[in-house]
C-alpha atoms as an extended CHARMM CRD file, in Angstrom:
* protein
*
       188  EXT
         1         1  UNK       CA             28.0380000000       17.8600000000      -64.3780000000  PROA      1               0.0000000000
         2         2  UNK       CA             25.6550000000       16.0000000000      -66.6690000000  PROA      2               0.0000000000
         3         3  UNK       CA             21.8980000000       15.5030000000      -66.3960000000  PROA      3               0.0000000000
         4         4  UNK       CA             22.2030000000       12.1090000000      -64.7130000000  PROA      4               0.0000000000
         5         5  UNK       CA             24.5040000000       13.4800000000      -62.0060000000  PROA      5               0.0000000000
         6         6  UNK       CA             22.1460000000       16.4190000000      -61.4920000000  PROA      6               0.0000000000
         7         7  UNK       CA             19.1130000000       14.1580000000      -61.1050000000  PROA      7               0.0000000000
         8         8  UNK       CA             20.9190000000       11.7530000000      -58.7850000000  PROA      8               0.0000000000
         9         9  UNK       CA             21.5300000000       14.6970000000      -56.4830000000  PROA      9               0.0000000000
        10        10  UNK       CA             18.3040000000       16.6980000000      -56.6600000000  PROA      10              0.0000000000
        11        11  UNK       CA             15.7780000000       13.8900000000      -56.7520000000  PROA      11              0.0000000000
        12        12  UNK       CA             17.0780000000       12.7770000000      -53.3530000000  PROA      12              0.0000000000
        13        13  UNK       CA             15.6550000000       16.0840000000      -52.1190000000  PROA      13              0.0000000000
        14        14  UNK       CA             12.3360000000       15.8460000000      -53.9310000000  PROA      14              0.0000000000
        15        15  UNK       CA              9.9250000000       15.9060000000      -51.0160000000  PROA      15              0.0000000000
        16        16  UNK       CA              6.3490000000       16.6410000000      -51.9530000000  PROA      16              0.0000000000
        17        17  UNK       CA              2.9900000000       14.9230000000      -51.3750000000  PROA      17              0.0000000000
        18        18  UNK       CA              2.5300000000       11.5890000000      -53.1750000000  PROA      18              0.0000000000
        19        19  UNK       CA              5.8510000000       11.8020000000      -54.9830000000  PROA      19              0.0000000000
        20        20  UNK       CA              5.8520000000        9.3120000000      -57.8340000000  PROA      20              0.0000000000
        21        21  UNK       CA              2.1190000000        9.7300000000      -58.2940000000  PROA      21              0.0000000000
        22        22  UNK       CA              1.6760000000       13.4930000000      -58.3840000000  PROA      22              0.0000000000
        23        23  UNK       CA              2.2130000000       14.8580000000      -61.8640000000  PROA      23              0.0000000000
        24        24  UNK       CA              0.0610000000       17.8690000000      -61.0170000000  PROA      24              0.0000000000
        25        25  UNK       CA              2.3890000000       19.1020000000      -58.2590000000  PROA      25              0.0000000000
        26        26  UNK       CA              5.4940000000       18.8680000000      -60.4360000000  PROA      26              0.0000000000
        27        27  UNK       CA              3.8140000000       20.4190000000      -63.4780000000  PROA      27              0.0000000000
        28        28  UNK       CA              2.2400000000       23.2860000000      -61.5390000000  PROA      28              0.0000000000
        29        29  UNK       CA              5.6070000000       23.9420000000      -59.9020000000  PROA      29              0.0000000000
        30        30  UNK       CA              7.2420000000       24.0150000000      -63.3390000000  PROA      30              0.0000000000
        31        31  UNK       CA              4.7670000000       26.5310000000      -64.7130000000  PROA      31              0.0000000000
        32        32  UNK       CA              5.0240000000       28.6560000000      -61.5750000000  PROA      32              0.0000000000
        33        33  UNK       CA              8.8090000000       28.8200000000      -61.7590000000  PROA      33              0.0000000000
        34        34  UNK       CA              8.7630000000       29.5510000000      -65.4990000000  PROA      34              0.0000000000
        35        35  UNK       CA              6.3550000000       32.3650000000      -64.6780000000  PROA      35              0.0000000000
        36        36  UNK       CA              8.8430000000       33.7460000000      -62.1630000000  PROA      36              0.0000000000
        37        37  UNK       CA             11.5180000000       33.8550000000      -64.8890000000  PROA      37              0.0000000000
        38        38  UNK       CA              9.0850000000       35.6740000000      -67.1680000000  PROA      38              0.0000000000
        39        39  UNK       CA              8.1590000000       38.0890000000      -64.3810000000  PROA      39              0.0000000000
        40        40  UNK       CA             11.8060000000       39.0620000000      -63.8500000000  PROA      40              0.0000000000
        41        41  UNK       CA             12.2180000000       39.6860000000      -67.5850000000  PROA      41              0.0000000000
        42        42  UNK       CA              8.9780000000       41.7200000000      -67.6120000000  PROA      42              0.0000000000
        43        43  UNK       CA             10.2930000000       43.9240000000      -64.8270000000  PROA      43              0.0000000000
        44        44  UNK       CA             13.6020000000       44.3660000000      -66.6540000000  PROA      44              0.0000000000
        45        45  UNK       CA             11.6200000000       45.6470000000      -69.6400000000  PROA      45              0.0000000000
        46        46  UNK       CA              9.3410000000       47.8340000000      -67.5480000000  PROA      46              0.0000000000
        47        47  UNK       CA             11.7680000000       49.1990000000      -64.9550000000  PROA      47              0.0000000000
        48        48  UNK       CA             15.2240000000       48.9740000000      -66.5060000000  PROA      48              0.0000000000
        49        49  UNK       CA             14.6340000000       49.7780000000      -70.2070000000  PROA      49              0.0000000000
        50        50  UNK       CA             15.5000000000       46.1890000000      -71.0950000000  PROA      50              0.0000000000
        51        51  UNK       CA             18.9810000000       46.3260000000      -69.5550000000  PROA      51              0.0000000000
        52        52  UNK       CA             19.7460000000       43.1720000000      -67.5860000000  PROA      52              0.0000000000
        53        53  UNK       CA             21.9390000000       43.9290000000      -64.6000000000  PROA      53              0.0000000000
        54        54  UNK       CA             24.1880000000       41.3740000000      -62.9170000000  PROA      54              0.0000000000
        55        55  UNK       CA             21.6890000000       41.2590000000      -60.0510000000  PROA      55              0.0000000000
        56        56  UNK       CA             18.8220000000       40.4080000000      -62.4370000000  PROA      56              0.0000000000
        57        57  UNK       CA             20.9630000000       37.8330000000      -64.2490000000  PROA      57              0.0000000000
        58        58  UNK       CA             21.5430000000       36.0910000000      -60.9170000000  PROA      58              0.0000000000
        59        59  UNK       CA             17.8200000000       36.1730000000      -60.1380000000  PROA      59              0.0000000000
        60        60  UNK       CA             17.1130000000       34.6120000000      -63.5390000000  PROA      60              0.0000000000
        61        61  UNK       CA             19.7940000000       31.9930000000      -62.8760000000  PROA      61              0.0000000000
        62        62  UNK       CA             18.1750000000       31.1960000000      -59.5340000000  PROA      62              0.0000000000
        63        63  UNK       CA             14.7280000000       30.7820000000      -61.0930000000  PROA      63              0.0000000000
        64        64  UNK       CA             16.0870000000       28.7540000000      -64.0280000000  PROA      64              0.0000000000
        65        65  UNK       CA             17.5300000000       26.3760000000      -61.4560000000  PROA      65              0.0000000000
        66        66  UNK       CA             14.0330000000       25.9730000000      -60.0230000000  PROA      66              0.0000000000
        67        67  UNK       CA             12.6520000000       25.4390000000      -63.5550000000  PROA      67              0.0000000000
        68        68  UNK       CA             15.2510000000       22.7130000000      -64.0730000000  PROA      68              0.0000000000
        69        69  UNK       CA             14.3500000000       21.0820000000      -60.7550000000  PROA      69              0.0000000000
        70        70  UNK       CA             10.6450000000       21.0000000000      -61.5960000000  PROA      70              0.0000000000
        71        71  UNK       CA             11.4150000000       19.8380000000      -65.1480000000  PROA      71              0.0000000000
        72        72  UNK       CA             13.3430000000       16.9510000000      -63.6370000000  PROA      72              0.0000000000
        73        73  UNK       CA             10.5060000000       16.1790000000      -61.2150000000  PROA      73              0.0000000000
        74        74  UNK       CA              7.9060000000       16.3300000000      -64.0130000000  PROA      74              0.0000000000
        75        75  UNK       CA              9.9730000000       14.0190000000      -66.2090000000  PROA      75              0.0000000000
        76        76  UNK       CA             10.4610000000       11.6430000000      -63.2790000000  PROA      76              0.0000000000
        77        77  UNK       CA              6.7000000000       11.5820000000      -62.5980000000  PROA      77              0.0000000000
        78        78  UNK       CA              6.0910000000       10.2520000000      -66.1350000000  PROA      78              0.0000000000
        79        79  UNK       CA              9.0410000000        7.8490000000      -66.1270000000  PROA      79              0.0000000000
        80        80  UNK       CA             11.6980000000        9.8290000000      -68.0020000000  PROA      80              0.0000000000
        81        81  UNK       CA             15.0710000000       11.2510000000      -67.0680000000  PROA      81              0.0000000000
        82        82  UNK       CA             16.3650000000       14.6560000000      -68.1540000000  PROA      82              0.0000000000
        83        83  UNK       CA             18.7970000000       12.7200000000      -70.3530000000  PROA      83              0.0000000000
        84        84  UNK       CA             15.7790000000       11.0900000000      -72.0590000000  PROA      84              0.0000000000
        85        85  UNK       CA             14.1330000000       14.4820000000      -72.5300000000  PROA      85              0.0000000000
        86        86  UNK       CA             17.2840000000       16.0750000000      -73.9600000000  PROA      86              0.0000000000
        87        87  UNK       CA             17.9750000000       13.1840000000      -76.3600000000  PROA      87              0.0000000000
        88        88  UNK       CA             14.3680000000       13.1390000000      -77.5550000000  PROA      88              0.0000000000
        89        89  UNK       CA             14.3630000000       16.9020000000      -78.0750000000  PROA      89              0.0000000000
        90        90  UNK       CA             17.5910000000       16.8050000000      -80.1100000000  PROA      90              0.0000000000
        91        91  UNK       CA             16.1550000000       14.0290000000      -82.2980000000  PROA      91              0.0000000000
        92        92  UNK       CA             12.8830000000       15.9300000000      -82.7870000000  PROA      92              0.0000000000
        93        93  UNK       CA             14.6670000000       19.1500000000      -83.7390000000  PROA      93              0.0000000000
        94        94  UNK       CA             16.9990000000       17.3200000000      -86.1180000000  PROA      94              0.0000000000
        95        95  UNK       CA             14.0550000000       15.7010000000      -87.8870000000  PROA      95              0.0000000000
        96        96  UNK       CA             12.1600000000       18.9940000000      -88.0510000000  PROA      96              0.0000000000
        97        97  UNK       CA             15.0900000000       20.9800000000      -89.4060000000  PROA      97              0.0000000000
        98        98  UNK       CA             16.7860000000       18.3300000000      -91.5400000000  PROA      98              0.0000000000
        99        99  UNK       CA             20.0020000000       18.2670000000      -89.5320000000  PROA      99              0.0000000000
       100       100  UNK       CA             21.9050000000       15.7770000000      -87.4430000000  PROA      100             0.0000000000
       101       101  UNK       CA             22.7150000000       16.3140000000      -83.7730000000  PROA      101             0.0000000000
       102       102  UNK       CA             25.6920000000       18.5000000000      -84.7840000000  PROA      102             0.0000000000
       103       103  UNK       CA             23.5090000000       20.8860000000      -86.7970000000  PROA      103             0.0000000000
       104       104  UNK       CA             24.8110000000       19.6430000000      -90.1510000000  PROA      104             0.0000000000
       105       105  UNK       CA             22.2740000000       19.5150000000      -92.9960000000  PROA      105             0.0000000000
       106       106  UNK       CA             21.4710000000       15.8710000000      -93.7320000000  PROA      106             0.0000000000
       107       107  UNK       CA             18.3650000000       15.6540000000      -95.8640000000  PROA      107             0.0000000000
       108       108  UNK       CA             18.0160000000       18.9160000000      -97.7140000000  PROA      108             0.0000000000
       109       109  UNK       CA             19.8440000000       18.0030000000     -100.9080000000  PROA      109             0.0000000000
       110       110  UNK       CA             18.0690000000       19.6060000000     -103.8000000000  PROA      110             0.0000000000
       111       111  UNK       CA             17.8160000000       18.7770000000     -107.4900000000  PROA      111             0.0000000000
       112       112  UNK       CA             18.2380000000       22.4260000000     -108.4910000000  PROA      112             0.0000000000
       113       113  UNK       CA             21.9550000000       23.1800000000     -108.2460000000  PROA      113             0.0000000000
       114       114  UNK       CA             22.9680000000       21.3810000000     -105.0400000000  PROA      114             0.0000000000
       115       115  UNK       CA             22.0780000000       24.1970000000     -102.6510000000  PROA      115             0.0000000000
       116       116  UNK       CA             21.5440000000       23.2650000000      -99.0340000000  PROA      116             0.0000000000
       117       117  UNK       CA             19.8900000000       25.4850000000      -96.4620000000  PROA      117             0.0000000000
       118       118  UNK       CA             19.3020000000       25.1380000000      -92.7590000000  PROA      118             0.0000000000
       119       119  UNK       CA             17.4190000000       27.0910000000      -90.1440000000  PROA      119             0.0000000000
       120       120  UNK       CA             19.2190000000       30.3620000000      -89.5350000000  PROA      120             0.0000000000
       121       121  UNK       CA             20.5370000000       30.7980000000      -93.0660000000  PROA      121             0.0000000000
       122       122  UNK       CA             19.9870000000       34.1670000000      -94.7030000000  PROA      122             0.0000000000
       123       123  UNK       CA             18.5980000000       33.5960000000      -98.1900000000  PROA      123             0.0000000000
       124       124  UNK       CA             17.6540000000       35.7320000000     -101.1750000000  PROA      124             0.0000000000
       125       125  UNK       CA             14.6760000000       34.9820000000     -103.4090000000  PROA      125             0.0000000000
       126       126  UNK       CA             15.8400000000       34.5340000000     -107.0040000000  PROA      126             0.0000000000
       127       127  UNK       CA             12.7990000000       32.9900000000     -108.7350000000  PROA      127             0.0000000000
       128       128  UNK       CA              9.0300000000       32.6900000000     -108.3800000000  PROA      128             0.0000000000
       129       129  UNK       CA              7.8620000000       29.1770000000     -109.2110000000  PROA      129             0.0000000000
       130       130  UNK       CA              4.6440000000       29.1200000000     -107.2490000000  PROA      130             0.0000000000
       131       131  UNK       CA              2.9220000000       32.3600000000     -108.2290000000  PROA      131             0.0000000000
       132       132  UNK       CA              4.1220000000       34.3480000000     -105.2160000000  PROA      132             0.0000000000
       133       133  UNK       CA              3.9370000000       38.1170000000     -105.5330000000  PROA      133             0.0000000000
       134       134  UNK       CA              7.0760000000       39.4620000000     -103.9510000000  PROA      134             0.0000000000
       135       135  UNK       CA             10.0510000000       41.2620000000     -105.4370000000  PROA      135             0.0000000000
       136       136  UNK       CA             12.9690000000       39.1680000000     -106.5760000000  PROA      136             0.0000000000
       137       137  UNK       CA             15.9620000000       39.8730000000     -104.3930000000  PROA      137             0.0000000000
       138       138  UNK       CA             13.8440000000       39.9350000000     -101.2330000000  PROA      138             0.0000000000
       139       139  UNK       CA             15.8720000000       38.5320000000      -98.3460000000  PROA      139             0.0000000000
       140       140  UNK       CA             14.8210000000       36.5790000000      -95.3060000000  PROA      140             0.0000000000
       141       141  UNK       CA             15.8520000000       33.9830000000      -92.7580000000  PROA      141             0.0000000000
       142       142  UNK       CA             15.0610000000       30.2710000000      -93.0510000000  PROA      142             0.0000000000
       143       143  UNK       CA             12.9540000000       29.5710000000      -89.9620000000  PROA      143             0.0000000000
       144       144  UNK       CA             11.5920000000       26.1120000000      -90.7930000000  PROA      144             0.0000000000
       145       145  UNK       CA             12.5920000000       23.2600000000      -93.0910000000  PROA      145             0.0000000000
       146       146  UNK       CA             10.2390000000       20.7910000000      -94.7320000000  PROA      146             0.0000000000
       147       147  UNK       CA             12.7870000000       18.2550000000      -95.9020000000  PROA      147             0.0000000000
       148       148  UNK       CA             10.5170000000       15.2880000000      -96.5320000000  PROA      148             0.0000000000
       149       149  UNK       CA              8.8320000000       16.9500000000      -99.5080000000  PROA      149             0.0000000000
       150       150  UNK       CA             10.3190000000       16.7190000000     -102.9930000000  PROA      150             0.0000000000
       151       151  UNK       CA             11.7790000000       19.1480000000     -103.6610000000  PROA      151             0.0000000000
       152       152  UNK       CA             12.4290000000       20.3020000000     -100.0930000000  PROA      152             0.0000000000
       153       153  UNK       CA             10.9060000000       23.6490000000      -99.2130000000  PROA      153             0.0000000000
       154       154  UNK       CA             11.4380000000       26.2390000000      -96.5260000000  PROA      154             0.0000000000
       155       155  UNK       CA              9.5050000000       28.7780000000      -94.5210000000  PROA      155             0.0000000000
       156       156  UNK       CA             11.4110000000       32.0190000000      -94.9610000000  PROA      156             0.0000000000
       157       157  UNK       CA             10.6810000000       34.9540000000      -92.6440000000  PROA      157             0.0000000000
       158       158  UNK       CA             10.9410000000       38.3530000000      -94.2750000000  PROA      158             0.0000000000
       159       159  UNK       CA             10.4540000000       41.7880000000      -92.7560000000  PROA      159             0.0000000000
       160       160  UNK       CA              6.6690000000       41.6890000000      -92.8480000000  PROA      160             0.0000000000
       161       161  UNK       CA              5.5710000000       38.1900000000      -93.8710000000  PROA      161             0.0000000000
       162       162  UNK       CA              6.6680000000       34.5880000000      -94.3230000000  PROA      162             0.0000000000
       163       163  UNK       CA              6.9580000000       32.6830000000      -97.6020000000  PROA      163             0.0000000000
       164       164  UNK       CA              7.0600000000       28.9710000000      -98.3750000000  PROA      164             0.0000000000
       165       165  UNK       CA              9.6790000000       28.3970000000     -101.0820000000  PROA      165             0.0000000000
       166       166  UNK       CA             11.6150000000       25.5150000000     -102.5970000000  PROA      166             0.0000000000
       167       167  UNK       CA             15.3610000000       25.3820000000     -103.2310000000  PROA      167             0.0000000000
       168       168  UNK       CA             15.0670000000       26.5600000000     -106.8320000000  PROA      168             0.0000000000
       169       169  UNK       CA             13.6170000000       29.8750000000     -105.6440000000  PROA      169             0.0000000000
       170       170  UNK       CA             16.4390000000       30.6830000000     -103.2280000000  PROA      170             0.0000000000
       171       171  UNK       CA             20.1310000000       31.4020000000     -103.0840000000  PROA      171             0.0000000000
       172       172  UNK       CA             22.2980000000       31.4060000000      -99.9980000000  PROA      172             0.0000000000
       173       173  UNK       CA             23.3190000000       34.6680000000      -98.3750000000  PROA      173             0.0000000000
       174       174  UNK       CA             25.4270000000       35.0070000000      -95.2530000000  PROA      174             0.0000000000
       175       175  UNK       CA             24.6410000000       32.6100000000      -92.4100000000  PROA      175             0.0000000000
       176       176  UNK       CA             23.1050000000       34.1860000000      -89.3400000000  PROA      176             0.0000000000
       177       177  UNK       CA             24.7110000000       32.8650000000      -86.1630000000  PROA      177             0.0000000000
       178       178  UNK       CA             21.8350000000       33.4730000000      -83.7530000000  PROA      178             0.0000000000
       179       179  UNK       CA             18.1900000000       34.2250000000      -84.3920000000  PROA      179             0.0000000000
       180       180  UNK       CA             16.7150000000       36.3940000000      -81.6910000000  PROA      180             0.0000000000
       181       181  UNK       CA             13.0720000000       37.1140000000      -80.9340000000  PROA      181             0.0000000000
       182       182  UNK       CA             12.5680000000       38.9140000000      -84.2470000000  PROA      182             0.0000000000
       183       183  UNK       CA             13.4160000000       36.3630000000      -86.9640000000  PROA      183             0.0000000000
       184       184  UNK       CA             14.7250000000       38.8560000000      -89.5400000000  PROA      184             0.0000000000
       185       185  UNK       CA             16.8780000000       41.4780000000      -87.7930000000  PROA      185             0.0000000000
       186       186  UNK       CA             16.8840000000       44.0370000000      -90.6650000000  PROA      186             0.0000000000
       187       187  UNK       CA             20.4560000000       43.4060000000      -91.6800000000  PROA      187             0.0000000000
       188       188  UNK       CA             21.9790000000       43.3260000000      -88.2020000000  PROA      188             0.0000000000
């Protein structure tokens, strides 16, 4: 199923006051449902030591469905489809992180040895061009790319602070597949 098929089905069942002219209803519903997802996760942390059971996963799935419904209704209220929202978001993220829609680096070519970095790459600091006071060899994760500057520079999250560095100050380490809530997982 794609977004258009989803919307064709669910928007037929979108019955609420002044539909088509009631952004408040759709938006408040969206925030309420997102809050229900957060509440389930809070209770997992509080009551279950952070372990998500199959039952809780299904409850989250149920609430995420409601979030999707209200996201669709909110988009519809302002004249967009979920397809529009998804395409716009992919374009925005690609521009922000210097990648194309496949995640390939497109505009981070540097003048200092041809290194290319993208969000999620583990990097090691090898030089200090801008007067930073941190030990050489410090490692971190690229969490943001500023590719329109010359040379490009990156926000690198370390254990206790972030640094803004250009390509000449970094070398590539191993690529991290997924960044979780804590941007630098201490070698995990």
